[in-house]
N, C-alpha and C positions, 0 to 999 in steps of 0.2 A: 650391586651389579658391576661396579668397576672392579671389585675383587674378583668376582666370577670371570669377567672378561680377561683380567690379567692372568688368572690361572689357566684359561684356555690358550691364551697367546703363548705362554711358556711351553705348552705341550705341542705347539705348531712348529714344525721344522721348516716347511716350505712356506716362504713369505707369500706365495700366491694364495695360500689358504686363509690368510688373515681376514680378508673381507668376509668369507663364509662364516668364520668364528664370530666376527662382529655382528653380522646380520642375525645369526642364530641366537646370540646372547640377548640382543635387544628384543627380538620377538618373544623369547621365552620369559625373560625377567619382567618385561612391561606388559606381557600378555597381549601383544599386538597381532592383528590378523596377517600382516605381511610387512617385510622390510626389504629394501633393495639398496645396493651401493653401486653408483655409477660414476665414471670419470668422463671428462671431456677431452678428446683427443683431436689431432688435426683432421682426422677423418670423420669426426662427429662423436656423438654420445655412445659409450660402450658400458654395458653392465658387467661389473666384476663379480657380483654375488647377489643371491636372493634367498629369502627364507619366508615360507608361507605364501599367501596370495595377495596381490594388490589389485583387487577388482572393484574397489569402492572408493570412498573419499580418502585422500591422503594428504600428507604435509611434508614439505622438503626442508632439509637443513643443509645449508651450503658447507662444502669443505673448501677451506682456504688455506693456502700455503705460501709463505713469503709475500702476503698481501694480494695474491692472485687466486681466483676461484679455479678449482681443479675438478670439481664434481659436486655430487650431492648425495645425502643420505635421505632416502624416501621412506616414510613409514605410513602404514594404513591406519585409519582411525577405527577405534572400537565401535561396535554397533551402538547406534543412538547418539554418538558424539559428533558435534559440529567442529570441535577444535580440542586439541590435546590440553590437559591441565598444565598449570604453570610449573609444577614440580617435574612433570615429564619433559616439558620443553627445556628446562634447565639441565636435566640429565643428558638429553640428546644433544643439546648444543655443546655440553662439555665433552661428550663422546666424539662428536664431530671434530672438535678442536684437537683432541688427542690423537685421533686416527689420521688426521690430514697428513703429517709427515710420512707415515708408512704408505698411505695411498698414493702420495706424490711419487714415490719411487716405483710403485706398481704402474702408475700412469706412464712413466717413461717406457716401461716394457710394452704397454699397450700402444704407445705411439710408434715404437719400433715394429710391432706386429702389424699395425695399420699401414705403415709405410711399405712393409714387405708385401702385404696384400695388394696395395695399390700398384706396386711395381709389376707384380705377377699379372694382375688383371690388365693393366695397360700393355704389357709385353704380348700377352696372348691375343688381345684385341688387334694390335698392330700386325702380328703374324697372320691372323685370320684375313685381314684386309690385304696384306701384302700377297698372301697366297692366292687370294681371289683375282687380284689384279694381274699376277703373273699367269695363273691358269687360264683365266677367261680373256686376257688381253694379249699379253706377249706370246704365250704359247700358240694360240690359233694364228697370230700374225706370221710367226716364223714358219708354221706348217704351210700356210697359204703361200708364202714366198718360195718355199722349197718346191711346191707343186708347180708354180709358175716357171721356176728354173728348169725343172724336169721336162715340162712341156716344150720349153724353148730348146732344150738339148736334142730333142727328137727331130727337130726340123733344121738344126744348124749343121754346118759342114763339120768334117771330122776334127779339125783343130779346135774350133770353138766348142764343139760338143764335148770334147774331153775336158776343156776348161770348165764348162757349165756343170758337168758331172762332179768335178772336184769341188765346185761351189756348193752343189747339192749335198755332197758328203759332209762338208763343213757345217752346213745348216743342220744336218741330221745330228751331228755330234753336239751342236749347241742346243737343240731341242732336248736331247738326253740330259744335258747339264741343267737345263731349266727344270726338268722333271725331278732331278735329284735335289735341286734347291727347294722346290716346293714341298717335297717329302720331308725335308729337314725342318720346315717351318711348322709342321704339325702332322698328326696322323692323317695319312692320305684318305682313308674312308670318311673322315669327318668333313674334309673339304669336298669330297665327291658327293656324299649322300646326306650329310647331316647326322646328328646324334641318334635319331630313331633307327634309320637303316644301318648305321655303323654298328650299333649294338646287336642288331639282329644278324648282321653279317658275322660278328664275333661268335655269336651262338651257333651259326651254321658251321663256321670254321672249326670250332672245338668239338662239335658233334661228330661222332664216328663210331667205330667198333666198340660196343660195350658202353658208350657214354652218350646220353641225350641231354642237350642243353636247350632250355626253353627260356624265352624272354617275354616279360610282361611290362607294358608301359602304361602309365596313368598320369595325365590324359594321353590319348593317342590321336593325332600326333602330339609330341611334346611342344610346349610353348617355346618361344625364343629365349635363349639363355646366353649369358656372357661366355666368351670364348674360353676363359680360364676354367669355368665350371664344366663346360663340355669336355675340354681336354682332360681335366682331372677325373671325370666320370668315366671317360673311355679308357684312360690308362689304368685306373683302379680295377675296372671290369676285366680288362685283358690280363692283368697280373693275377687277379683272383682265379680266373679260369685256368691260367697256366699252372698255378699251385694245385688246383683240383686235379688237373691232368697228370701232374708229376707225383703227387703224394697221397691223394685222398682215396684212391681205389673206389671211386663212386660210380654209380650207374646213372644217376640223374642229377641235374643241376638246374635251379631256378634262379634267373636273374630278374629282378624287378627294379624299375625306376619309377618313382612317384615324385611329382613336382607340385608344390603348393605355393602360396604367396611368399613364403619365407625361404624355402630350401628345396634342394633336390636330395632325395633319400634313395640310396642305392643299397640293395641287398643281394648278395650271392649266397645261396644256400645249397649245400649238396647233401647226399645221403651216404657219405663215405665213412672213413674210420674216425674222424674227429680230429681236431687240432691238438687239444690238451685235455687230459682227464680232469683237470681242476677247474674247468668251466671258464668264466669270463677272464680275459687277460688282454692287456693293451697290445696292439699290433707292433709297436716299436720295440717290444722286447724280443722279437723274433729275428729271422734272417734278413738278408738284404732286400728280398722282394716285399716282405712284410713292412719293413721300415720305409721302403719306397712308397707304399700305399699310404702310410701314415703321413709322411712328408708331403705328398701331393695334396692331401686333404688339409693339412695344417697350413700350408703356404697361402691358402685362400680363406682361412679362418674357419675351416671345417674340422671334423674329426673322423677317425676310422678305428673300428675295433673289430676284434675277431673272438669267437667263442665256440666251444663245443656244445652242440645241441644236447638236450636231456637224453639220458640213457645212451650216450655215445652214438647218436643216430646222425652223425654228420657234423659239418662246420658251417657257421654263418659268418660272413664278412658284412659289416654294416658301416656305410659311409654317409655322413650327413654334410652336405656342401651348401653353404649359403648362396642364394641366388645373386647376391651382391657382396663382394668381399669387404665392403667398407660400411655396411649397415650395422645397427646395434644388435649384438648377439645376446 
């Protein structure tokens, strides 16, 4: 088994594929129902790779590097087993020891990704609250103050009236500045309506001569979501619809948002000319807009892909965004 693993490792160019090779080798050579490799990051446990299914009894083998635990190799027990045989345990402990240095380097990458996700999530949450505070507090206060100044100007003498009108004009400019600031803190429709209505508004905006855009949400209304997830979903939807309008020559587009306990799944499907004739391809291989969608998904721990539908019957953009950027993937 060690020789088999060594042969597979030699064929792996991308270090991120090493955990997959390890899990697959262990599952196949020891005929185990399932194997998983996970690391412990600052944001919690994160799964690097799996093979098979782990839906029964299992046993863990710690991964230790420089005397510190960095994760574990989890293997499922065969049917009827209460515990692995001694020879299996020896092999798996040896594998865990040999894999630990490579996994330690990947753990650093996971730590960086987890930190990035935490920063993005915290940034978007802070922007959401700041936008609400400005929109619901400062904005109405300034508008009310301007109204009082205008009322006072109507009953004041000419000299004071001119002064008050100047103050009112200044307040008007300040109100416009406040609106520009809130718009920069996030998509305005999200702050005004929430993700449900914002997506439907996008569908209405892009619907027009020759193109019909329909939005389906499940459940409806959508549950409360982190600000980073809502912003990513809205931006990816807008970019995907923009691509359809510019390039697809489509007649209909279906936008679906489905939320479960783990993730928000966004699909934008059109009946146009198709993205590429070769089928599935990563988004980040395309233009600026496609890379933007991929980046927005990746920065919160999700992923985004684009493919041509069978028989060149259009294009599908699929984005899976975890409901929490720091949970186990």
